[in-house]
C-alpha positions, 0 to 999 in steps of 0.5 A: 443601422435601420430604425427611427432617429430621435434627434438631429444636430446641424453643424457646418455642412453636415448633420448628426442624427441620434438613434433610439439606442442613443448612438449618434451618427455623423452624416454628410448631406447629399445634394438634392432633397426638398426644403419647404415650410410644409415638408423637409426631406434630405438624404444623408450619407453616414461617414461610415463607408459601409453604411447606406444613405438614409432619407430623413423626412421631417414634418413641421409638427415634429419639432418646435417651430423655431427648430424647424425654421433653423433646420430649413435655414441650415439646409438652405445654406448648405445647398447654396454653398454647393451651388457653382457660381454662374456667370 
């Protein structure tokens, strides 16, 4: 399903995004992406096997500053959990 999303919800190692139609889509976070104070870009793979990955780009002025900070922290934790331990 293509089109704009209107909401993001972070839980555990995944995100759900809400389409303008009101439908929520659960998605796993794909490694990579960019998380910074100026811009956050992340690739999501919907749980549906037939669905293609979607790329979500969020600018800081698209949401409240505290919500943007929480999103960045959440994505940073997900990234850290997927990094192998280096010895």
